[in-house]
Every structure is written in C-alpha cells, then in structure tokens.
C-alpha angles and dihedrals in degrees: 000000000000124000116243101221138352087272094159091060092044093042095052092045093050092043093053091048089048092050093051091054098041091055090046091051091050093049099254122159137201146128133312113287124211121244115257116260109283093010133116113269112252121242116276096263128116110277123194118249105248122238117237109300117244112251122262117269104271123239109268122240115267109264122236114270120246145132116297118258127225117283094262112144102222103171143033091248091056090048092051092049095048095045092046087063099038101042141029087266136317119265115211091255090052090054093050092048094052099049109101092017129107114250089223090060090050090051092049090054092048093049089056095055120104119245126262109240126217102179097065090052090050092048089052087061095057110132125217092266092050095255123135122217111258117271094008094138093050093046090052091047093052091049091050094048092050101040107017119123093215094072098156092050091049091050089051089049089053091049093048090048087063092052103036091039124198117162124204118241103181132249130109099271092043091054091056094045091048092048088052090050092050088055091048089059095044093046091047096041092098097030132080123302093223090056091046092052090055094047090048091049092055094043118116091221097055093043091057096040094052094033103238093119105122089000106167136205117271122275114198092191091059096034091243120153128178116272110260102197098098095041090054096045093044091059101034102038110016107040127001112007129215103297135038115265138203116232090266092058096254115135117255119233127217125229088272091057094250131123115268114233115225096215144000137208093280089059090052091051092049095046093046089064088062094064098057126110099039121132139146123305105266149096095295147358092281099025110087123187118239090254095046094111091068101031129084117271118263124234120232109195094197090061094045122100110261092197125103114268116218121184137140090007093304125112123200105204121247113267095033111143126242100258094047092045091053091049092051093045095050092045090052093052093041092053093047113120090237095059098081100046092038094058093035093060093045093053094045089053092051095050115024121356135029092203108028118196115245094247090057091049090048094053093049091045090054089054089052092048096047096036091226139088126189114212121213092250091060099260117135121212125200137032098259098256121123111259097030105161095198089060092043096049092044088054091052095050101035099043120122090240088068106026108028118108109280094018109148093030097093118096093241095045125105144041134264105244115235116237091244091057093048091052095047090047090057091050094052097038093058097041091242110205135208093033109187116151091189090066095044105075093186088071092054091090119358098175097105106102093198099058107008136030101296088234139065127187112256091005104093117153093241145355086277089072124228090304139013118248092227096049115139111193111235119226094022136109090243090050092052087057093048093244118157113235106171096176092060086080088074103018104078142117096293096044092046090059091043091052092049092051092045093051094047092070092048098042092048091043093234105117114164086237091068116107140147089280100034115063106158137144096033112175119216106226096165094118091048095046088056088060097043094102088063108052094184092053090048092051092048091048093052090046090058097040097048107026106020090245096308099127117113120245088248093057094048090047091050091052093047094047093048092048091049090060090066104087126224103215125193093264129058095004092161091062091049092047088054089050089054090052093048092053093045093049093047091052091047096052089050094047119115093241091057092052093056127052107216 
C-alpha cells in the first residue's frame, strides 16, 4: 500500500517547530538551535533546545471493504472531516448542526445561499480623489472567508482562484479590478464553467494579468503579432492541459507509447488571434468609461485580427468578428474531451485528495459532462447542461472516495491542507471575535513562508498558482511512488516553522497589531478552559474539534503530558488554565493530523 504524503518529513518538521514554541511559551531556555535542512536560518537569538518530538501519526489500518453507505453524517468526527473540506473550517455550532443530517441536504442548502460580494465593499471605501485604501479588497476577502455565511461558495471561489489565476499587484485601479474578479468567481462558483470562462475572458483583471488588454491584430510591416499569453494559459491551465486524457484523467498514449500533446505552437498562434480587439468599456479604444474597471471589456472589430484562426483542428473563417470568434474558441475548448477530466481532477485536489484515484476523477468528470449528479439520498444536482459546477462540486464532495465508510483510512488517501485553510480553521473553530483584517497587519500579505503562511489568496507568484497540480515531491516517500502532492511546493521545513511562528501570536492572543484601540481576533477558549484541569480530556477535545479524531495516541499523549507540566497554583488559577489551553491549542494546530485532511 502506498503512502499518501511524506508525512514523516512533515510530521517531524512540524513537531520540532511546535516544540520550540511550546518551550518558549512556557519560559524554557537553552542554546542556539540550527535551522532545519532547507529552511531559513533563525535569527541570532537564544532558542530553547526542543524536547523529543512526538512521533508522526502512524498509517491507519486498512478498513474492511464494503459497499458505500448513504451520505448521512452520523458523528462529530464525520462532520469535522466533511466541513474541513467544504468550508474554511467548522465552527462548533456547524458541527452540531450537521450531525444526523445528510451531507447532500447540507450541500443543497449551501447552493441556495447568495454570494458574498467584495466589490461593493471596496466601492464604499472610495475616497474623494477616487483612491482606495491599500489592501481594501484583500481585507474584505479575509473577512468574508472567516465570517461569511456562504462558506461552500467561498471555498469554491478560493479553489477557482487557483485554477483561473489572477494575482493582485496593488494600486487603486487594480484593487477595484481584482475585487470585481473575486466577485466573478463567487458569482460563477455555482454556475456553468463555459459561462465562467466567457466572463473571465471579458474581465478587466484577467486582460491585464495575461496582457491581452488592448491586444491588437498583427501588423507585418511593424513586426507586431498578437499577444499569446492568454491563448497559452487558456489551453494549458484553464481548460485542456498539455496532454490528451482519458475520461478518468489518465494520460493517453500514442501508438509509439508516448504521451499525445494536445496542442502545438501553431495552435497558440491561431488562438492568439482570437483575443485581439478587446479594450475597456468606453467611447473608444483609448477612452474608458469611469466604471470600466468593473465592467466587461468591449470589442473593437477594427482592432481585431481579420485572418483565419486555426487551432485544435478548428478553423474560424477569415473576417469573423471578435465576439463570434471568442464564442467559437471557448466552445471548442469547452467541448474538448480533456475538459471534463482536467477540471474534475483539479477540483478534487483543491477539496479532498492530493492524488485522486482515476475512478474518482472519472465519476466527477461524468458529472461535469452530463451536468447532473444523483446523490445517494435521491437528490439530483445540476441542470443537465455540460459544465454545471453544482453537479461537479456535488460529485467531488459526495463521492464514495470521500464519504464511504473507511474513506480517509487508506495510506494514499487525503490532502495536504494549505496553510491558509489551517489558519481559517483555527479562527472558526474557536469562535474568534472582532474579526477585522484591516486592523490585523499580519494578514496584509501572508506570502512570506518564513514569518507568515507562505500563501495569500489571489496573490500567487504566477499564473501557475502557488503549486502545480502535477507536482511530485522529490526525495520523499510519496515522490518515490509517483504520487502528486501539489501543496508540498509550499509546505516544507521553512514554511512549517513560519506557520508555527505565525500561529503563536494568534493562538496566544498577542498579535503585534494589538493595542489599546485595536482589539481584534479574540479567540473564545471558554470551552477549553473548562477542561484545563483534565489534560487528557482537553487533548481529546482538540483532537475532535480540529482533526475529527485523526490524531495518533502518541500525539494526544504528548499534548496532555506537556499541558500537565503547567501547574495550577492556589492563586490565579484561571490565568494558568488559559496558559494550559494556549499551549495545547498551539501543539494541536502544529500536529501532523491537522496538517493533512484524511
């Protein structure tokens, strides 16, 4: 049986980072410690010598085989696992409300919720001179992710943002365009992927990011050719990928046993001609309207390539106008046999499994292709049109590979949890109050892996996102098995220490942003403080709340034993109980079982 991820490497790294911080929190001292291999050297300050790290969570025993049951959520641990995939983290009330309920019913209710909007909140911040306060769009996004009622839609927005990538660059106009793009993804999250592709194509943010804004027809006399960035990304990253796929996502092989490429440079040249002649909404090519930053691009036929456009075996005749050319191009890509398995695998990776099995990909791809998905309780999702994202997402989250008895117990099951999702889970699990990203400067840019999360929504370093979906980590057990583990491109020794340091300030409620006038991100540890006299009970409670009961006995014991070393003297016991909780929570959010959704 294969091993899902290089959990031993991740476990030991996280455990060491956890141990550093636990000793520091308890006032321990010691000598300088070396940086982990591949990490960033720590500052030249005394660092406590860590105690022995708790062992990695062992691989569970293979479950008995049997037919999958209905998607009824029968226990708190099942509720935590499901909500950890489908939301930005389950709050205690969310867990209680889901137990005894069918997951399909929960999905149906989520699909009916209206979308949180970022653009109106950004527009409300317009200053008299038209400027927007820096980071307004990101502050609003954080607040929505952490407090929004439409959690499934927001998670889908986050997933789509890592496929249809646009990355914020700063500046007033860019903030508005990015806020508009965020709303495009949230509004289209439960729509149809073909419609979403079109909306994205005409969006001001994407046109700037992939440089086809005011992209003109070729001019041989001047040596000008149409910009190819969007044509290339549209095929490679947004729709069909680099090689031909079977319906289950497995690459096809030619008669010579080699992979079959989906397109070549001639296809890029032909498709690039399609995306010419687009500029801002306005009265002319250079005359944008005041609302152009949040309105669809406008087509200018005189700037559009009049040549024929041949790609993927399709030819758009010469003289075809810009809107019709775009429609034909998007239809051609959308109907390509690769489209369904390509997107199916991407969405599975973003929600439930880093290395999905082909059968799982195939079932989700069939839901995309048919536009419908039948849940085990008889509910039907989707409107029956190819590309329906409600049907596709329901297939991802209700599939037997994720919900059947024993799912998550196999060694190659599961998904590495992105740092952003681990942070948001902590916020929601402990009913954090006074959430205001504007007042918490550490959320302004969380991309630094050494001191922050190594990741920030809508701020990826390139159109390839923070990690590639086909990434196989070299020098790992998962890599030796050929398992894809995309998140390992940002979850490593350096980022594990950065995450631990980042979370310490939040867990201990001592963020540098706190002041007499700023009192945000206050966790509610009242339930946990009530258990502080019983370290084993506290450890078991955190195991259920944060991992759905997936911690190893060794990890729970390590938490309980460490907590027990913090005395409860006769005076000020409440403060010492809270100290016990702080240490226990910090250890739990750095535990191996919390870093992997299984």
